[in-house]
VMD Tcl script that draws the C-alpha trace (Angstrom):
set ca {
  {-34.17 -19.08 50.66}
  {-30.58 -17.95 50.28}
  {-29.68 -21.40 48.98}
  {-32.26 -21.18 46.16}
  {-31.00 -17.72 45.16}
  {-27.42 -19.04 45.08}
  {-28.51 -21.94 42.88}
  {-30.38 -19.56 40.56}
  {-27.34 -17.30 40.27}
  {-25.07 -20.28 39.60}
  {-27.43 -21.53 36.87}
  {-27.42 -18.11 35.22}
  {-23.63 -17.92 35.43}
  {-23.33 -21.38 33.86}
  {-25.63 -20.29 31.05}
  {-23.59 -17.13 30.50}
  {-20.36 -19.14 30.51}
  {-21.79 -21.47 27.88}
  {-22.90 -18.53 25.70}
  {-19.52 -16.84 26.03}
  {-17.75 -20.07 25.06}
  {-20.01 -20.47 22.02}
  {-19.40 -16.87 20.96}
  {-15.66 -17.31 21.46}
  {-15.61 -20.37 19.18}
  {-17.66 -18.56 16.53}
  {-15.34 -15.54 16.68}
  {-12.24 -17.70 16.29}
  {-13.78 -19.37 13.27}
  {-14.77 -16.04 11.72}
  {-11.34 -14.53 12.45}
  {-9.73 -17.48 10.70}
  {-11.94 -16.85 7.66}
  {-11.14 -13.12 7.73}
  {-7.41 -13.85 7.94}
  {-7.61 -16.20 4.96}
  {-9.54 -13.66 2.92}
  {-7.10 -10.90 3.90}
  {-4.17 -13.08 2.83}
  {-5.92 -13.63 -0.50}
  {-6.39 -9.87 -0.94}
  {-2.74 -9.23 -0.08}
  {-1.63 -11.86 -2.60}
  {-3.79 -10.23 -5.28}
  {-2.35 -6.79 -4.48}
  {1.20 -8.09 -4.74}
  {0.42 -9.76 -8.08}
  {-1.13 -6.51 -9.32}
  {1.95 -4.55 -8.28}
  {4.14 -6.99 -10.21}
  {1.95 -6.60 -13.28}
  {2.14 -2.81 -13.03}
  {5.93 -3.02 -12.70}
  {6.09 -5.25 -15.78}
  {3.93 -2.81 -17.74}
  {6.15 0.09 -16.68}
  {9.22 -1.89 -17.73}
  {7.66 -2.51 -21.15}
  {6.88 1.19 -21.46}
  {10.45 2.16 -20.59}
  {11.86 -0.32 -23.14}
  {9.53 1.03 -25.82}
  {10.44 4.61 -24.97}
  {14.18 3.82 -25.20}
  {13.55 2.27 -28.60}
  {11.54 5.27 -29.77}
  {14.16 7.69 -28.43}
  {16.86 6.02 -30.51}
  {14.89 6.26 -33.79}
  {15.80 9.87 -34.72}
  {19.51 9.10 -34.36}
  {19.16 5.95 -36.46}
  {17.20 7.82 -39.14}
  {19.88 10.53 -39.29}
  {22.58 7.88 -39.71}
  {20.63 6.25 -42.54}
  {20.10 9.62 -44.23}
  {23.82 10.40 -43.98}
  {24.78 7.05 -45.45}
  {22.33 7.49 -48.30}
  {23.39 11.11 -48.61}
  {19.80 12.29 -48.30}
  {20.45 15.14 -45.91}
}
mol new
graphics top color blue
foreach p $ca { graphics top sphere $p radius 0.5 }
foreach p [lrange $ca 0 end-1] q [lrange $ca 1 end] { graphics top cylinder $p $q radius 0.2 }
display resetview
């Protein structure tokens, strides 16, 4: 009787081992997919940050140009003796 119980327990343990191994393989596969998707998201975020930096650079260049306009207009007015 003890021998049949031992065999039954061993069979259950083998089944559990097989299930755990299957789950482990599935998890590794899913983790690989998650890591790839996360890398894609990170790449997109970095690209977005570069685009934002470029837009800010354009804004700064435009603002510098606009800031110099009053001085240029005053110079033109002085040369044309309009002021």
